[in-house]
N, C-alpha and C positions, 0 to 999 in steps of 0.2 A: 787736259783731261779728255781722254778718248772715250767715245761711247762704246760700250761693249754689250753685245756684239754690234758691229757697224752694219747699217742697213745696206741693201742693194741699191744701186742708183735708181732703179725703177720705183723702189719704195720711198725714196727721199725726194724725188722731183716729180712735177706734174706731167712731164713728157711721157708718151706711151709708145710702145712697140718700136717701129723703125726710126722714130725720132730721138730715141735715147742713144747718145754717143758715148757716155761714160761706161766703163766696164766694171770698175771696182772703186770703192771708197777705202783708202788706206788709213787715213787719220782725220779725225774731226774733233776740234776743241773749241774753246770760246772765241777764238779769233782767226782760226785757220782751218783749211781743209786741203788735203792732198788726195788726189784721185788718179786713176789710170784710165786712158781710153785706148783700146786696141782698135786700130782702123780695120773695118770689115766691110765687105760689100753688102748691099741690100739695105743700107740706111736711107732715110729720106733725102740725104744730101750726097749720096754716092754717084759718081759718074758711071759710064757703061763698064769700065774696068774695075769698079769698086773703090777707086781712090776718092779722096776728098780734096776740094780746092783749098789753097792756103788761107783764104779769108775765113774758112770755117773754124779756125782756131779761136776766133772771138766767140762763136757759138759754144765751143767746148768750154771756154772759160765761163760763159754765162751759165751753162749747165752745172759747172762746179760751184758757182755762187749759189745757184738754186739748191744744190745738194747741201751746202753749208747751212742754208736756211732750213731745209727739210730736217737735217740732223738736229739742229737746235730745237726746232718745234717738236720733234719726236722725243727729245730729252726732257723738254719742259712741259709739254702738254700731252704727250703720248700719241700724237697724230702728226702727219706730215703737214707742212705749210700749205695753205690754200692756193695762193697765187702771189707772184712777184712780177714786177715790170722792170725791164731793162730801159733805163732812161738815156744812157749814153755810153759811148766808148771813146776814150782818149788815148792817143799815142799808141794805137795798135801797130805792131810791126811783127813781121815773120820773115825768117830767112828761107822759108820753104814756099815754093809755088804750089806744091801739093803735098798731101800726106798719103802715102801709099799703103795699100792693103798689107796688114801685118805690122806696120809701124806701131810701136808702143809709146804713147805720149804720157808723160807724167805732168799733171796739172797741179799747180799750187795757187790757192787764192788766200789772200790775207786781208782781213778787214782793217782798214786804216782809219775809218770814221763811221759813225752812225748817229743819227739824231733821234729824238723821242717820237717823231712822226713816222719813222720807218724808212727814211732815206739812208743809204749807205754807200760807201766807196770802198772798192776792193782793188788791191794791187795783185795782178795776175801774171802767171808765167807758165810756159810750157817748155819742158825739156825732153830730149830724146837721147838715150845712151849717155846721160850725164851732161849733155851740152844744152845750153839755153837756145831755143829756136824761135820763140815767140813771147811777146810781153804786151801788156796793155793795162789800162785802168778802167774799170767798169763802175758806173754809177747806177744804183738800183733803187727801187721803191718796193717795200713790202707793207701793204696795208695791215693795220692791226686786227681788222676783222672784215667781213664781207660787206659791211655797210657802204664802203667806198664804191663797190661795184653796183649795188642797188641804187645808190644816188645817181650814178652815171646812166643806168638803164632808165630810171624815171625821167631824167632830163632828156633822153633821146626819144621818149614816147610823145 
């Protein structure tokens, strides 16, 4: 079930301005999100020529997972998710040393598991012109409410 209309990436994820790498959310349902990232200069990750290093694919995947969470929260609660944490990346591989300005990356994230405490695992892939160019598995944590952060702040004081 797709959310209609789909939100912009900036509305679905907590990233702001030049840190947002996703260009558009194409599909969001209960277990999957498909998005596009058009590589552009001027991002927080761009080199002098505007290109992105190959390892940034993991960040693009993480932003798509955040968008999945944001879309779900918008659908269920009417507001974007507050925060999520990337716990780990397994088996990330990319056939590209860099992503060049103008490249259109199609990102797909599929939730393979989730527990009641908010930990989830996503199988992620990036394709360009129909060919798979990167893949990895991301483990994330989405607290159910802000009390997780408050407890951490109190412990640090």
